[in-house]
C-alpha positions in Angstrom: 0.1 -0.2 0.1 3.1 2.7 0.9 4.5 2.2 -2.5 1.3 2.8 -4.5 0.5 5.3 -2.5 4.1 7.2 -3.0 3.6 6.0 -6.9 0.1 7.6 -7.2 1.8 10.9 -5.8 4.4 10.9 -8.0 1.9 10.6 -10.8 0.2 13.4 -9.7 3.3 15.2 -8.8 4.2 14.6 -13.2 0.4 15.8 -14.3 0.6 18.7 -12.7 3.7 19.8 -14.1 2.9 18.4 -17.5 -0.6 20.5 -17.1 1.4 23.6 -15.9 3.7 23.2 -19.1 0.5 23.1 -21.2 -0.7 25.8 -19.6 2.2 27.9 -20.1 3.0 27.3 -23.9 -1.2 28.4 -24.3 -1.6 31.4 -22.5 2.3 32.8 -22.9 1.1 32.0 -27.0 -2.0 33.7 -26.8 -1.1 37.2 -25.0 2.1 37.2 -27.2 0.9 36.1 -30.7 0.1 39.0 -33.1 -1.7 37.4 -35.9 -4.7 39.4 -37.2 -7.4 36.8 -38.5 -8.8 38.3 -41.2 -8.2 36.2 -44.2 -9.9 32.8 -45.5 -12.9 31.1 -42.9 -11.8 32.9 -40.1 -12.9 36.7 -41.2 -15.5 35.0 -42.2 -16.7 33.7 -39.0 -15.6 37.0 -37.5 -18.2 39.0 -40.2 -20.8 36.2 -38.9 -20.1 36.7 -35.0 -20.4 40.5 -35.8 -23.8 40.3 -37.3 -26.5 40.1 -35.4 -29.0 37.1 -34.9 -28.3 33.7 -35.9 -26.2 32.7 -38.7 -27.5 30.7 -41.7 -23.9 30.2 -42.6 -21.7 29.3 -41.2 -23.2 27.0 -38.8 -24.2 29.6 -35.9 -22.6 27.4 -33.4 -19.0 29.3 -33.6 -20.0 32.7 -34.9 -21.7 33.0 -31.4 -19.1 31.6 -28.9 -16.9 34.5 -31.2 -19.5 36.7 -30.5 -19.9 35.8 -26.4 -16.6 36.4 -26.3 -16.4 39.8 -27.8 -19.8 41.4 -26.3 -17.5 40.6 -22.5 -13.8 41.6 -24.1 -14.5 44.5 -27.2 -15.2 43.4 -30.8 -12.1 41.7 -32.4 -10.5 41.3 -29.0 -8.5 38.5 -30.7 -6.5 37.6 -27.6 -9.1 36.8 -26.0 -10.3 34.7 -28.2 -7.2 32.9 -28.8 -6.8 33.0 -24.4 -10.2 31.5 -24.0 -9.4 28.8 -26.7 -6.4 28.2 -25.1 -8.1 27.5 -22.0 -10.6 25.0 -23.8 -7.5 23.3 -24.6 -5.3 22.9 -21.2 -8.5 21.1 -20.4 -8.6 19.1 -24.1 -4.9 17.9 -22.1 -6.7 16.4 -19.2 -9.3 14.9 -21.1 -6.7 13.0 -23.2 -5.2 12.2 -20.0 -8.4 10.8 -17.9 -9.5 9.3 -21.0 -6.4 6.7 -21.8 -6.1 6.1 -18.0 -9.5 4.6 -18.6 -9.2 2.5 -21.6 -5.1 1.8 -20.2 -3.2 2.5 -17.7 -2.2 6.0 -15.5 1.9 5.7 -18.1 -0.1 6.0 -20.9 -2.7 8.7 -19.3 0.9 10.9 -19.0 2.2 9.7 -22.0 -0.3 10.9 -23.9 -1.1 13.9 -21.5 2.5 15.1 -22.0 2.4 14.6 -26.0 -1.4 17.0 -26.3 1.0 20.0 -23.5 3.5 20.1 -26.6 1.6 19.4 -29.7 2.0 21.5 -32.2 -1.6 22.0 -34.0 -3.4 21.2 -30.5 -1.5 25.2 -29.8 -1.5 26.6 -33.4 -5.1 26.5 -34.6 -5.6 27.9 -30.9 -4.7 31.4 -32.3 -6.8 31.7 -35.4 -11.1 32.4 -35.4 -11.2 29.1 -36.5 -13.6 25.9 -35.4 -10.5 23.7 -34.5 -10.4 24.6 -31.1 -13.6 24.3 -29.9 -14.3 21.5 -31.9 -11.5 19.8 -30.5 -12.3 20.6 -27.1 -16.5 19.3 -27.8 -14.9 15.7 -29.6 -12.4 14.7 -26.7 -15.7 15.7 -24.3 -17.3 13.4 -25.8 -15.4 10.6 -25.7 -14.4 11.9 -22.0 -18.4 10.9 -21.1 -18.2 7.1 -23.2 -15.5 6.2 -21.1 -16.9 7.7 -18.1 -17.3 5.5 -15.1 -21.0 7.4 -14.0 -24.5 6.1 -14.9 -24.7 4.3 -18.4 -27.5 6.1 -19.3 -26.6 10.0 -18.4 -23.2 9.3 -20.4 -25.0 8.7 -23.5 -28.0 10.8 -22.6 -24.5 13.9 -22.5 -22.9 11.9 -25.1 -26.2 12.8 -27.8 -26.2 16.5 -25.8 -22.5 16.8 -27.0 -23.1 15.5 -30.1 -26.3 17.7 -30.9 -24.2 20.6 -29.2 -20.9 20.2 -31.7 -22.9 19.7 -35.0 -23.9 23.3 -35.3 -20.3 24.4 -34.8 -19.2 22.0 -37.2 -21.8 19.4 -38.9 -18.9 17.2 -40.4 -18.5 15.8 -36.0 -21.5 14.1 -36.5 -19.3 12.0 -38.8 -18.2 10.4 -35.4 -22.3 9.0 -35.4 -21.7 5.3 -35.8 -18.6 4.8 -34.0 -20.5 6.5 -31.1 -23.4 4.0 -31.4 -20.4 1.1 -31.7 -18.8 2.6 -27.8 -21.9 4.4 -26.5 -23.1 2.4 -23.5 -26.9 2.9 -23.8 -27.3 3.0 -28.1 -30.8 3.5 -28.3 -31.4 6.4 -25.0 -28.4 7.8 -26.9 -30.4 8.0 -30.8 -33.1 9.4 -29.2 -31.1 11.9 -27.2 -29.8 12.7 -30.8 -32.9 12.3 -32.2 -35.1 14.7 -30.3 -32.6 17.2 -30.3 -31.2 17.5 -33.5 -35.2 15.8 -35.5 -36.9 18.8 -35.1 -34.2 20.7 -36.5 -33.7 19.0 -39.3 -37.4 18.6 -39.9 -37.6 22.2 -39.6 -35.4 23.0 -42.7 -36.9 20.5 -44.9 -40.2 22.3 -44.6 -39.2 25.5 -44.4 -36.6 25.1 -47.4 -33.8 26.8 -44.7 -31.9 23.8 -43.8 -28.4 22.6 -43.8 -26.9 22.6 -47.8 -23.6 22.4 -47.8 -23.0 18.4 -47.3 -24.2 17.4 -51.5 -22.3 20.8 -52.1 -18.9 19.4 -50.2 -20.1 16.3 -52.1 -20.4 18.0 -55.0 -17.0 19.3 -54.4 -15.4 16.6 -53.3 -16.1 14.7 -57.0 -15.6 17.4 -58.6 -12.0 18.5 -60.3 -13.3 22.4 -61.4 -15.4 23.0 -58.3 -12.5 21.7 -55.8 -10.9 24.9 -55.2 -13.8 27.0 -55.2 -15.4 28.0 -52.3 -19.2 27.2 -50.7 -20.2 30.9 -51.1 -19.3 31.3 -55.0 -20.5 28.0 -56.1 -21.5 30.1 -59.0 -18.1 30.0 -60.7 -18.6 26.2 -61.5 -20.4 24.3 -64.4 -23.5 23.3 -61.5 -24.4 26.4 -59.3 -26.3 29.4 -58.4 -28.1 30.9 -55.3 -31.2 28.1 -56.9 -29.1 24.9 -57.6 -30.5 22.6 -55.1 -29.0 19.9 -53.2 -30.9 17.7 -54.6 -29.3 18.5 -58.2 -25.5 19.0 -56.5 -25.7 15.5 -55.6 -27.3 13.8 -59.0 -24.6 15.3 -60.6 -22.2 13.6 -58.4 -23.6 10.8 -58.4 -23.6 11.2 -62.6 -19.7 12.0 -62.2 -18.9 8.9 -59.9 -20.2 6.6 -62.4 -19.1 8.1 -65.8 -15.4 8.7 -63.8 -15.0 5.6 -61.4 -10.8 5.7 -61.9 -10.9 9.8 -61.5 -12.9 9.2 -58.8 -10.8 6.0 -57.1 -7.7 8.1 -57.8 -9.8 11.3 -55.7 -10.3 9.2 -52.8 -6.6 7.5 -53.0 -5.6 11.6 -53.1 -7.5 12.5 -49.7 -7.0 8.9 -48.0 -2.8 10.3 -48.5 -3.5 13.5 -46.5 -4.0 10.6 -43.4 -0.2 10.0 -43.3 1.1 12.9 -44.7 3.1 15.5 -42.8 2.1 18.6 -43.4 0.0 21.8 -41.7 -2.4 24.6 -43.5 -0.3 27.1 -44.4 -3.1 28.9 -46.3 -4.8 29.3 -42.4 -1.5 28.9 -40.1 1.0 31.4 -42.3 0.0 34.2 -40.1 0.9 32.4 -37.0 4.4 31.2 -38.5 5.5 34.7 -40.7 8.3 32.1 -42.2 10.2 31.4 -39.2 12.1 28.5 -40.1 12.3 26.6 -37.6 8.6 27.0 -36.0 7.3 25.8 -39.5 9.4 22.8 -39.3 8.0 22.5 -35.4 4.3 22.5 -37.8 5.1 20.4 -40.2 7.0 17.0 -38.8 4.8 17.7 -35.5 2.1 14.6 -36.3 4.9 12.5 -37.5 6.0 11.0 -34.8 2.4 10.8 -33.7 0.9 9.0 -36.4 3.8 6.5 -36.2 3.2 5.3 -32.8 -0.9 6.2 -33.0 -0.6 3.9 -36.1 1.3 1.6 -34.2 -1.2 1.6 -31.0 -4.2 1.2 -32.9 -2.6 -1.9 -34.6 -1.0 -3.8 -32.2 -2.7 -2.4 -28.8 -6.0 -2.3 -29.4 -8.6 -4.1 -26.9 -11.6 -3.9 -25.6 -11.0 -1.2 -22.8 -9.9 0.7 -25.9 -11.5 0.3 -28.8 -14.1 2.7 -28.4 -11.6 5.1 -29.4 -10.3 3.6 -32.7 -14.2 3.7 -34.0 -15.0 7.2 -33.4 -11.5 7.7 -35.0 -12.2 4.9 -38.4 -16.4 5.8 -38.6 -15.0 10.2 -39.0 -12.7 9.1 -41.3 -14.0 6.6 -43.9 -17.1 9.0 -43.7 -15.0 12.2 -44.3 -12.5 10.9 -46.7 -15.2 8.7 -49.3 -17.6 11.0 -49.0 -16.3 15.0 -49.0 -13.8 17.0 -48.9 -10.3 16.1 -46.6 -7.9 18.3 -45.4 -5.1 18.4 -43.1 -7.5 20.8 -40.6 -10.5 18.0 -40.8 -7.6 15.9 -39.8 -7.6 17.7 -37.1 -10.1 15.9 -35.4 -9.2 12.2 -35.1 -4.9 13.5 -33.8 -6.7 13.3 -29.8 -7.4 9.6 -30.9 -3.8 9.2 -32.3 -2.5 11.0 -29.3 -4.7 9.0 -26.9 -2.8 5.6 -28.7 0.4 7.1 -29.1 0.5 6.9 -25.4 -0.8 3.2 -24.7 2.4 2.3 -27.3 5.0 4.4 -25.0 3.7 2.7 -21.8 4.0 -0.6 -23.4 7.4 0.2 -24.9 8.6 0.9 -21.5 7.0 -1.6 -19.5 5.3 0.2 -16.8 1.9 -1.3 -15.8 -0.1 -0.2 -12.9 0.1 -3.0 -10.2 -0.9 -2.2 -7.0 -4.3 -2.3 -5.1 -5.2 0.8 -3.5 -7.0 0.5 0.0 -8.7 3.9 -0.3 -10.5 1.9 -3.7 -10.5 5.1 -6.1 -7.5 6.8 -7.4 -7.3 10.4 -7.7 -5.0 10.6 -10.8 -7.2 7.5 -12.4 -10.6 9.8 -11.4 -13.4 7.7 -11.9 -11.7 4.4 -12.5 -9.9 1.9 -10.8 -6.6 1.1 -11.0 -5.6 -0.7 -13.3 -3.9 -4.4 -13.3 
């Protein structure tokens, strides 16, 4: 027991140190960053945030998030946005630790938290007015709920609630749904919650003609070379697209392209799949952050590679009953995103926390340090809701 308590105390100190480093990186970068996110999608979100009312485009969740910050801290107070997103990212690091402990052990949790604390992409996107930082937080929160040891019905309901909320931030987060269904404790409870919240939204949109139409447009963009680089709001520049074009027409045109261009379709899918194992970063969106600093640029370019290698190694070698919920969510998102819509480097960010979790598991297996002490006190402080693993 004494040995176990000493080990628990040591792990607690390590975790606090990791969180302190994570906080230092995030807050110092947020305060010192002079980036002005007034281009690309960032400008669109800022404009929607300041326009008043509930935006119909882009999805309203993130503009309302920005509006709340600007209301409290002043219009276009980007540093406030960066700080708040940094704090959400800090909570993400802690949740990654907790999830990894629950599905593996504390050593894996500390390794995953250590990676997340300094992981370039989890730092860089906090310094933008893009949905990625908030979306990553929501995805990890859903996974945190799914691995919770609390009442199964409550966890399933909360997973449905936060997935519904995440839809209004980034609709493609719904691509996690098949994986969540496979991993959630009470599937029917989860589905009923999801239907109760999003069902009326979809029905109203369908009846009123104001429903989310970006799905067919993005599908069309994914399988039409001429439309590939065309913004959603400029689709009139393509051979199919004006304000009166319906989602059904985009869907029909996509089917026609795929049926008539099977090899080209496979080539498009192959290219999108290659982004999963590529180095790289969204140079256009993050260019104002790197400012052509060679060392910073290299960190952003290559920071993903070790996580990818360790993550896939863990996914292939160490998947088991406890951690497969992480794999199911990652795989369902990837497969749907790659096959039916556009897949870009920054869309990959949403599954990178899962890769970090599997990286932590791989590292813990490599160093061979497993928790093997039962604490007489029952629940470990570091394990949060998980009992110490054998």
